[in-house]
C-alpha positions in Angstrom: 124.1 79.4 -57.3 124.2 82.1 -54.5 120.6 83.6 -55.5 120.9 86.0 -52.8 123.9 89.1 -52.8 126.4 89.5 -51.0 127.3 91.8 -47.6 131.1 93.0 -48.7 133.1 94.5 -46.1 136.0 96.5 -46.7 137.7 98.4 -44.0 141.1 98.8 -42.6 143.3 101.7 -41.2 143.4 105.0 -42.0 145.7 105.5 -45.8 145.6 101.9 -46.4 142.8 102.8 -49.4 139.6 101.4 -49.0 137.8 104.2 -50.7 140.0 104.4 -53.6 139.6 100.5 -53.7 135.6 100.6 -53.4 135.3 103.0 -56.4 137.5 101.0 -58.2 135.3 98.3 -57.7 131.8 99.0 -57.9 133.3 100.9 -61.6 133.9 97.5 -62.7 130.2 96.2 -61.1 127.9 98.8 -61.5 125.4 95.7 -60.7 125.9 96.2 -56.8 125.2 99.0 -54.6 127.1 101.1 -52.1 125.4 101.1 -49.1 124.0 104.6 -48.0 125.0 105.8 -44.4 121.9 107.1 -42.9 122.9 110.1 -41.2 121.9 113.3 -38.7 123.9 116.0 -39.7 122.9 118.4 -42.1 123.0 117.5 -46.1 125.6 120.1 -47.5 124.9 121.9 -50.8 126.1 119.3 -52.6 124.5 116.2 -51.1 121.3 114.6 -52.0 119.2 112.1 -50.2 119.2 108.9 -50.7 122.3 109.4 -53.0 125.2 110.6 -50.4 123.2 109.4 -47.3 119.4 109.1 -45.5 119.2 112.4 -43.8 117.0 112.4 -40.3 116.8 114.3 -37.7 117.8 113.0 -34.3 114.6 111.8 -33.5 114.2 109.9 -36.6 117.5 108.3 -36.5 116.7 107.3 -32.4 113.4 105.7 -33.2 115.1 104.2 -36.2 117.8 102.6 -32.9 114.3 101.6 -30.9 113.6 99.6 -34.1 116.2 97.3 -34.5 116.3 99.2 -37.4 120.9 99.5 -37.4 123.5 96.8 -38.6 125.9 99.5 -36.4 125.6 103.3 -35.6 127.6 105.2 -33.7 127.6 109.1 -32.8 130.5 111.3 -33.7 131.0 114.5 -32.9 127.2 115.1 -32.0 125.9 113.5 -35.2 124.6 110.3 -35.7 125.9 108.2 -38.1 124.4 104.2 -39.1 124.1 101.5 -41.5 120.0 100.9 -42.4 119.8 97.0 -41.4 116.7 97.7 -43.8 118.4 98.8 -47.2 121.6 96.9 -47.0 118.4 93.2 -46.3 116.4 94.0 -49.4 119.4 95.1 -51.3 120.7 91.6 -50.8 117.3 89.7 -50.9 116.7 91.1 -54.6 120.4 89.2 -55.1 122.2 92.8 -55.4 126.1 92.3 -54.2 126.7 95.6 -51.2 129.4 96.9 -50.0 129.8 98.5 -47.0 133.1 100.8 -46.8 133.5 101.4 -42.7 135.9 101.7 -40.1 137.1 99.0 -38.3 134.8 99.4 -35.1 131.9 99.8 -37.2 132.7 96.4 -39.1 133.3 94.4 -35.9 130.0 95.6 -34.8 128.4 94.5 -38.4 129.7 91.2 -38.3 128.5 90.1 -34.6 125.0 90.7 -36.2 125.8 89.8 -39.5 128.2 87.1 -39.6 127.0 85.9 -43.0 129.2 88.9 -44.8 131.9 88.7 -46.0 135.1 90.8 -44.1 138.4 91.8 -45.7 140.7 93.8 -44.1 142.7 96.1 -46.6 146.1 96.7 -45.5 149.0 99.0 -46.8 152.1 96.9 -48.6 154.5 98.5 -45.6 154.1 100.8 -42.5 156.3 102.9 -44.4 154.0 103.3 -47.4 151.5 104.3 -45.1 153.1 106.7 -43.4 153.8 108.1 -47.1 150.0 108.4 -47.7 148.9 110.2 -45.0 151.2 112.4 -45.1 150.8 112.8 -48.9 147.5 114.1 -48.0 148.1 117.5 -46.8 145.6 118.1 -44.8 146.4 117.3 -41.3 149.3 119.0 -39.7 152.4 116.2 -37.8 151.0 115.7 -34.5 147.3 114.2 -36.2 149.9 112.5 -39.3 151.4 111.1 -36.0 148.6 109.6 -33.6 147.1 108.2 -37.2 150.1 106.2 -37.6 150.1 105.5 -34.5 146.5 104.8 -34.1 147.0 102.2 -37.3 149.5 100.1 -36.0 147.4 99.2 -33.6 144.5 98.6 -35.9 146.9 95.9 -37.5 146.0 93.5 -34.6 142.4 93.5 -35.2 143.0 91.4 -39.0 142.6 87.9 -37.2 138.6 88.8 -37.1 138.3 89.3 -40.4 138.1 86.4 -43.0 140.5 88.0 -45.2 144.0 89.9 -45.8 144.3 92.0 -48.9 147.4 94.0 -49.5 147.0 97.1 -51.4 149.7 97.6 -53.5 148.4 98.8 -56.4 144.5 99.7 -56.1 143.9 97.2 -60.1 145.5 94.2 -58.6 143.9 94.9 -54.7 141.1 94.6 -57.2 141.1 91.1 -58.9 141.6 90.1 -55.1 138.5 91.2 -54.0 136.8 89.6 -57.5 138.4 86.6 -57.1 136.9 86.6 -52.9 133.7 87.3 -53.8 133.5 84.6 -56.5 135.1 82.0 -53.9 132.2 82.9 -51.4 129.2 82.3 -53.9 130.8 78.7 -54.7 130.6 77.9 -50.5 128.9 74.9 -49.9 126.9 76.6 -47.0 125.8 79.2 -49.4 124.4 76.7 -52.0 122.5 74.5 -49.1 119.8 73.9 -52.1 121.6 72.7 -54.8 122.7 69.5 -54.0 119.3 69.2 -53.1 118.4 69.7 -56.7 121.0 67.6 -58.2 120.8 64.5 -56.1 117.2 64.5 -56.7 117.5 64.8 -60.5 120.8 62.4 -60.2 118.0 59.5 -58.5 115.9 60.3 -61.7 117.9 59.5 -63.8 119.2 56.2 -62.2 116.5 55.0 -61.8 116.6 54.0 -65.6 120.1 53.1 -65.8 121.6 49.5 -66.0 124.6 48.9 -64.5 127.0 45.7 -65.7 130.1 44.2 -63.9 133.2 45.8 -65.6 134.6 42.4 -65.0 132.0 39.6 -65.6 130.1 41.9 -68.4 127.2 41.8 -66.3 
C-alpha cells in the first residue's frame, strides 16, 4: 500500500512552531527526507551544497525556471529561492516521504501544481501564546513584532485552503497528530488504486473453487 512516498507540506503563521515540529518529526523518521531548497544566495561558512541548500547562480536558477523545474519559487531581497520539482519527485518515486516546511504563499503555489500533497496548517493554541513566542525570540524590535503578529492573524484565514490543521500546544503531541495524518493518507483508496484490483482478481480465482450452500436448505 502507498508504494510512493508522500509530500507533506507544513506551514502556518510565524511563531506557530513549524521548524520545531519538522525537526522533531524527522528525528523520529530518519527514513524520510527534508525538501532542500534551491537558492542563488552565496553559502555561509557552515553550509554545504546539497545539504542545507542547492546553491545555484542566478543564470542557472533562471534556466530552471524556464525548464519548469520548480514547484514554487520567489525572489526575496534580491535572491531567488525555490522548491525543486525533480528532486522532490525522485524522492517520492523512490518511496520516501518528503517533508516541506514553507511559508503559506509558497505552500499554496505548491498545491496548485501538486494537489496530491498533504497540506498541514500549524497553529498555536491561542493568539496570546503566538505573541509570547514571537517576543521570546528576542530578535526583533516592538514594531516588527507587532507587524508579525498582525500578519499571523491575517494568515489564519488560509486554514480552509489546507487538508488538516494541527494545534501546536505540545510539540510531541503535534508530531503524533502528523504521524496519524500520514498513516490515514497512506490508507486512502485513491492512493491505492491497484490494491483492490489485485485482491479482486485473487478473490475471483479463489471463489471459483468454492461450493456455496443455502443455509436454510443445506444445499
